[in-house]
N, CA, C and O atoms as a GROMACS GRO file, in nm:
protein
  308
    1GLY      N    1  -6.912   3.057   8.192
    1GLY     CA    2  -7.029   2.966   8.139
    1GLY      C    3  -7.112   2.917   8.228
    1GLY      O    4  -7.065   2.855   8.323
    2LYS      N    5  -7.244   2.934   8.217
    2LYS     CA    6  -7.323   2.858   8.309
    2LYS      C    7  -7.360   2.686   8.254
    2LYS      O    8  -7.381   2.632   8.145
    3PRO      N    9  -7.357   2.654   8.356
    3PRO     CA   10  -7.367   2.433   8.290
    3PRO      C   11  -7.536   2.437   8.288
    3PRO      O   12  -7.612   2.524   8.332
    4TYR      N   13  -7.559   2.338   8.237
    4TYR     CA   14  -7.693   2.284   8.176
    4TYR      C   15  -7.694   2.123   8.190
    4TYR      O   16  -7.630   2.055   8.111
    5LEU      N   17  -7.757   2.077   8.274
    5LEU     CA   18  -7.760   1.923   8.284
    5LEU      C   19  -7.908   1.857   8.198
    5LEU      O   20  -8.015   1.917   8.189
    6VAL      N   21  -7.889   1.772   8.162
    6VAL     CA   22  -8.027   1.667   8.061
    6VAL      C   23  -7.957   1.575   8.135
    6VAL      O   24  -7.834   1.587   8.144
    7ALA      N   25  -8.028   1.466   8.201
    7ALA     CA   26  -7.989   1.366   8.293
    7ALA      C   27  -8.146   1.260   8.247
    7ALA      O   28  -8.263   1.280   8.277
    8VAL      N   29  -8.088   1.152   8.168
    8VAL     CA   30  -8.193   1.038   8.162
    8VAL      C   31  -8.142   0.948   8.236
    8VAL      O   32  -8.025   0.953   8.274
    9GLY      N   33  -8.220   0.860   8.262
    9GLY     CA   34  -8.235   0.761   8.344
    9GLY      C   35  -8.319   0.633   8.338
    9GLY      O   36  -8.354   0.571   8.439
   10VAL      N   37  -8.353   0.593   8.196
   10VAL     CA   38  -8.431   0.517   8.157
   10VAL      C   39  -8.390   0.380   8.176
   10VAL      O   40  -8.270   0.353   8.163
   11GLY      N   41  -8.476   0.286   8.206
   11GLY     CA   42  -8.386   0.134   8.277
   11GLY      C   43  -8.546   0.060   8.194
   11GLY      O   44  -8.561  -0.033   8.274
   12GLU      N   45  -8.615   0.050   8.136
   12GLU     CA   46  -8.681  -0.026   8.034
   12GLU      C   47  -8.756   0.014   7.948
   12GLU      O   48  -8.819   0.119   7.962
   13PHE      N   49  -8.765  -0.087   7.807
   13PHE     CA   50  -8.754  -0.018   7.769
   13PHE      C   51  -8.877  -0.146   7.638
   13PHE      O   52  -8.861  -0.267   7.623
   14LYS      N   53  -8.959  -0.078   7.584
   14LYS     CA   54  -9.119  -0.139   7.524
   14LYS      C   55  -9.035  -0.251   7.404
   14LYS      O   56  -9.093  -0.356   7.377
   15ASP      N   57  -8.901  -0.223   7.338
   15ASP     CA   58  -8.833  -0.261   7.278
   15ASP      C   59  -8.743  -0.391   7.363
   15ASP      O   60  -8.642  -0.365   7.429
   16LYS      N   61  -8.786  -0.497   7.352
   16LYS     CA   62  -8.721  -0.633   7.465
   16LYS      C   63  -8.647  -0.670   7.402
   16LYS      O   64  -8.640  -0.792   7.420
   17ALA      N   65  -8.522  -0.611   7.272
   17ALA     CA   66  -8.444  -0.689   7.212
   17ALA      C   67  -8.336  -0.588   7.286
   17ALA      O   68  -8.217  -0.622   7.289
   18ILE      N   69  -8.384  -0.446   7.351
   18ILE     CA   70  -8.318  -0.364   7.434
   18ILE      C   71  -8.302  -0.436   7.594
   18ILE      O   72  -8.401  -0.457   7.664
   19HIS      N   73  -8.161  -0.468   7.634
   19HIS     CA   74  -8.157  -0.467   7.768
   19HIS      C   75  -8.233  -0.394   7.885
   19HIS      O   76  -8.211  -0.273   7.887
   20ALA      N   77  -8.294  -0.429   7.956
   20ALA     CA   78  -8.317  -0.346   8.081
   20ALA      C   79  -8.166  -0.294   8.161
   20ALA      O   80  -8.060  -0.356   8.163
   21ARG      N   81  -8.197  -0.163   8.222
   21ARG     CA   82  -8.117  -0.118   8.333
   21ARG      C   83  -8.171  -0.086   8.451
   21ARG      O   84  -8.235   0.016   8.477
   22PRO      N   85  -8.146  -0.167   8.517
   22PRO     CA   86  -8.245  -0.146   8.650
   22PRO      C   87  -8.181  -0.056   8.728
   22PRO      O   88  -8.266   0.017   8.776
   23THR      N   89  -8.063  -0.022   8.766
   23THR     CA   90  -8.014   0.064   8.820
   23THR      C   91  -7.996   0.238   8.736
   23THR      O   92  -7.942   0.334   8.790
   24ALA      N   93  -8.069   0.235   8.575
   24ALA     CA   94  -8.080   0.352   8.494
   24ALA      C   95  -8.130   0.493   8.594
   24ALA      O   96  -8.065   0.598   8.600
   25ASP      N   97  -8.240   0.468   8.656
   25ASP     CA   98  -8.308   0.569   8.755
   25ASP      C   99  -8.229   0.642   8.856
   25ASP      O  100  -8.216   0.764   8.872
   26ALA      N  101  -8.166   0.524   8.937
   26ALA     CA  102  -8.072   0.582   9.077
   26ALA      C  103  -7.955   0.609   8.948
   26ALA      O  104  -8.004   0.707   8.892
   27ASP      N  105  -7.881   0.588   8.903
   27ASP     CA  106  -7.776   0.627   8.809
   27ASP      C  107  -7.804   0.772   8.796
   27ASP      O  108  -7.744   0.849   8.871
   28ALA      N  109  -7.882   0.812   8.715
   28ALA     CA  110  -7.916   0.944   8.708
   28ALA      C  111  -7.944   1.021   8.782
   28ALA      O  112  -7.888   1.130   8.773
   29LYS      N  113  -8.034   1.002   8.878
   29LYS     CA  114  -8.040   1.056   8.991
   29LYS      C  115  -7.891   1.118   9.134
   29LYS      O  116  -7.870   1.208   9.215
   30ALA      N  117  -7.839   1.012   9.090
   30ALA     CA  118  -7.719   1.014   9.156
   30ALA      C  119  -7.604   1.100   9.081
   30ALA      O  120  -7.507   1.137   9.146
   31LEU      N  121  -7.616   1.134   8.927
   31LEU     CA  122  -7.588   1.204   8.891
   31LEU      C  123  -7.593   1.358   8.841
   31LEU      O  124  -7.499   1.429   8.806
   32ALA      N  125  -7.728   1.388   8.847
   32ALA     CA  126  -7.830   1.528   8.891
   32ALA      C  127  -7.768   1.565   9.001
   32ALA      O  128  -7.735   1.684   9.010
   33LYS      N  129  -7.735   1.456   9.129
   33LYS     CA  130  -7.717   1.558   9.294
   33LYS      C  131  -7.600   1.539   9.248
   33LYS      O  132  -7.616   1.629   9.165
   34LEU      N  133  -7.455   1.489   9.218
   34LEU     CA  134  -7.358   1.553   9.231
   34LEU      C  135  -7.302   1.671   9.163
   34LEU      O  136  -7.238   1.763   9.214
   35LEU      N  137  -7.333   1.654   9.043
   35LEU     CA  138  -7.328   1.758   8.969
   35LEU      C  139  -7.392   1.902   9.036
   35LEU      O  140  -7.322   2.003   9.033
   36GLY      N  141  -7.488   1.905   9.078
   36GLY     CA  142  -7.550   1.986   9.130
   36GLY      C  143  -7.486   2.059   9.254
   36GLY      O  144  -7.513   2.175   9.285
   37ASP      N  145  -7.398   1.975   9.322
   37ASP     CA  146  -7.341   1.987   9.436
   37ASP      C  147  -7.225   2.111   9.436
   37ASP      O  148  -7.128   2.114   9.360
   38LYS      N  149  -7.254   2.198   9.524
   38LYS     CA  150  -7.169   2.342   9.474
   38LYS      C  151  -7.016   2.313   9.508
   38LYS      O  152  -6.938   2.404   9.479
   39ALA      N  153  -6.954   2.175   9.579
   39ALA     CA  154  -6.838   2.132   9.577
   39ALA      C  155  -6.763   2.051   9.437
   39ALA      O  156  -6.654   1.997   9.415
   40VAL      N  157  -6.872   2.074   9.372
   40VAL     CA  158  -6.845   1.950   9.231
   40VAL      C  159  -6.859   2.032   9.117
   40VAL      O  160  -6.750   2.070   9.075
   41LEU      N  161  -6.965   2.076   9.047
   41LEU     CA  162  -6.985   2.142   8.934
   41LEU      C  163  -7.110   2.277   8.960
   41LEU      O  164  -7.112   2.385   8.902
   42GLY      N  165  -7.212   2.226   9.071
   42GLY     CA  166  -7.290   2.383   9.112
   42GLY      C  167  -7.382   2.427   9.040
   42GLY      O  168  -7.419   2.544   9.028
   43ILE      N  169  -7.441   2.288   8.964
   43ILE     CA  170  -7.523   2.316   8.857
   43ILE      C  171  -7.658   2.336   8.920
   43ILE      O  172  -7.716   2.247   8.982
   44ALA      N  173  -7.722   2.506   8.895
   44ALA     CA  174  -7.844   2.533   8.959
   44ALA      C  175  -7.941   2.436   8.941
   44ALA      O  176  -7.944   2.372   8.836
   45PRO      N  177  -8.018   2.417   9.027
   45PRO     CA  178  -8.138   2.336   9.002
   45PRO      C  179  -8.238   2.358   8.908
   45PRO      O  180  -8.322   2.275   8.877
   46ASP      N  181  -8.226   2.508   8.848
   46ASP     CA  182  -8.333   2.524   8.724
   46ASP      C  183  -8.264   2.497   8.616
   46ASP      O  184  -8.343   2.481   8.523
   47ARG      N  185  -8.103   2.478   8.569
   47ARG     CA  186  -8.072   2.419   8.520
   47ARG      C  187  -8.012   2.313   8.492
   47ARG      O  188  -7.918   2.304   8.413
   48ILE      N  189  -8.092   2.169   8.597
   48ILE     CA  190  -8.095   2.039   8.570
   48ILE      C  191  -8.214   2.007   8.562
   48ILE      O  192  -8.300   2.038   8.645
   49LYS      N  193  -8.243   1.903   8.403
   49LYS     CA  194  -8.349   1.832   8.429
   49LYS      C  195  -8.337   1.685   8.452
   49LYS      O  196  -8.231   1.624   8.443
   50LEU      N  197  -8.433   1.640   8.477
   50LEU     CA  198  -8.413   1.469   8.519
   50LEU      C  199  -8.495   1.431   8.471
   50LEU      O  200  -8.593   1.486   8.521
   51LEU      N  201  -8.536   1.337   8.365
   51LEU     CA  202  -8.575   1.223   8.355
   51LEU      C  203  -8.548   1.096   8.379
   51LEU      O  204  -8.436   1.048   8.366
   52THR      N  205  -8.697   1.004   8.433
   52THR     CA  206  -8.656   0.888   8.448
   52THR      C  207  -8.717   0.786   8.425
   52THR      O  208  -8.808   0.824   8.351
   53SER      N  209  -8.732   0.649   8.443
   53SER     CA  210  -8.808   0.599   8.384
   53SER      C  211  -8.987   0.621   8.328
   53SER      O  212  -9.040   0.608   8.218
   54ALA      N  213  -9.037   0.656   8.457
   54ALA     CA  214  -9.177   0.711   8.477
   54ALA      C  215  -9.168   0.798   8.401
   54ALA      O  216  -9.287   0.826   8.389
   55ASP      N  217  -9.096   0.890   8.315
   55ASP     CA  218  -9.117   1.023   8.216
   55ASP      C  219  -9.034   1.055   8.128
   55ASP      O  220  -9.038   1.161   8.066
   56GLY      N  221  -8.924   0.941   8.110
   56GLY     CA  222  -8.856   0.946   8.014
   56GLY      C  223  -8.908   0.910   7.853
   56GLY      O  224  -8.841   0.835   7.784
   57THR      N  225  -8.995   0.952   7.818
   57THR     CA  226  -9.045   0.920   7.665
   57THR      C  227  -8.955   0.995   7.533
   57THR      O  228  -8.866   1.077   7.556
   58ARG      N  229  -8.980   0.968   7.447
   58ARG     CA  230  -8.910   1.027   7.353
   58ARG      C  231  -8.899   1.169   7.335
   58ARG      O  232  -8.797   1.237   7.322
   59GLU      N  233  -9.047   1.211   7.337
   59GLU     CA  234  -9.074   1.334   7.371
   59GLU      C  235  -9.010   1.428   7.443
   59GLU      O  236  -8.960   1.533   7.405
   60ALA      N  237  -9.018   1.369   7.577
   60ALA     CA  238  -8.951   1.459   7.707
   60ALA      C  239  -8.826   1.499   7.633
   60ALA      O  240  -8.788   1.608   7.592
   61ILE      N  241  -8.769   1.370   7.626
   61ILE     CA  242  -8.643   1.393   7.639
   61ILE      C  243  -8.586   1.543   7.506
   61ILE      O  244  -8.536   1.656   7.517
   62VAL      N  245  -8.634   1.447   7.381
   62VAL     CA  246  -8.602   1.598   7.298
   62VAL      C  247  -8.647   1.719   7.358
   62VAL      O  248  -8.563   1.808   7.370
   63LYS      N  249  -8.777   1.742   7.402
   63LYS     CA  250  -8.814   1.875   7.492
   63LYS      C  251  -8.688   1.924   7.557
   63LYS      O  252  -8.632   2.031   7.532
   64ALA      N  253  -8.652   1.840   7.638
   64ALA     CA  254  -8.579   1.851   7.717
   64ALA      C  255  -8.400   1.941   7.682
   64ALA      O  256  -8.346   2.045   7.718
   65ILE      N  257  -8.374   1.850   7.615
   65ILE     CA  258  -8.253   1.848   7.566
   65ILE      C  259  -8.266   2.033   7.433
   65ILE      O  260  -8.176   2.116   7.421
   66GLU      N  261  -8.395   2.033   7.367
   66GLU     CA  262  -8.420   2.161   7.331
   66GLU      C  263  -8.413   2.276   7.421
   66GLU      O  264  -8.344   2.375   7.397
   67ALA      N  265  -8.496   2.259   7.539
   67ALA     CA  266  -8.474   2.336   7.636
   67ALA      C  267  -8.377   2.343   7.743
   67ALA      O  268  -8.417   2.385   7.852
   68GLY      N  269  -8.264   2.311   7.729
   68GLY     CA  270  -8.120   2.318   7.722
   68GLY      C  271  -8.026   2.409   7.649
   68GLY      O  272  -7.946   2.494   7.689
   69VAL      N  273  -8.066   2.356   7.506
   69VAL     CA  274  -8.044   2.439   7.390
   69VAL      C  275  -8.037   2.589   7.384
   69VAL      O  276  -7.954   2.675   7.353
   70GLU      N  277  -8.147   2.583   7.422
   70GLU     CA  278  -8.255   2.713   7.389
   70GLU      C  279  -8.193   2.816   7.541
   70GLU      O  280  -8.216   2.935   7.558
   71ALA      N  281  -8.122   2.735   7.620
   71ALA     CA  282  -8.141   2.812   7.792
   71ALA      C  283  -7.942   2.850   7.798
   71ALA      O  284  -7.889   2.930   7.875
   72THR      N  285  -7.861   2.755   7.683
   72THR     CA  286  -7.727   2.762   7.668
   72THR      C  287  -7.694   2.882   7.578
   72THR      O  288  -7.757   2.937   7.488
   73GLY      N  289  -7.552   2.910   7.642
   73GLY     CA  290  -7.517   3.063   7.512
   73GLY      C  291  -7.384   2.986   7.493
   73GLY      O  292  -7.352   2.876   7.540
   74LYS      N  293  -7.339   3.040   7.443
   74LYS     CA  294  -7.175   2.995   7.379
   74LYS      C  295  -7.081   2.944   7.454
   74LYS      O  296  -7.034   2.832   7.429
   75ASN      N  297  -7.049   3.002   7.534
   75ASN     CA  298  -6.946   2.979   7.646
   75ASN      C  299  -6.986   2.870   7.745
   75ASN      O  300  -6.901   2.796   7.795
   76ASP      N  301  -7.136   2.857   7.777
   76ASP     CA  302  -7.230   2.743   7.865
   76ASP      C  303  -7.172   2.636   7.861
   76ASP      O  304  -7.102   2.623   7.761
   77LEU      N  305  -7.171   2.529   7.949
   77LEU     CA  306  -7.123   2.391   7.960
   77LEU      C  307  -7.287   2.316   7.952
   77LEU      O  308  -7.299   2.193   7.958
   0.00000   0.00000   0.00000
């Protein structure tokens, strides 16, 4: 099967009770780069959705997951 990745790295939250994760954006970018590497998992760039603090809203995350579900089949990762 073909893998699909939704990597979310949101480090700042409106709710101050949730502690910030300063490295979240960099972590999500590094994960997407690593799993996109042909020597590791080789996920095609069009099957990777990366969301960072700038665009990682609840709506964007839900849309990305829905797109991933729609783009994957029974034997896909």
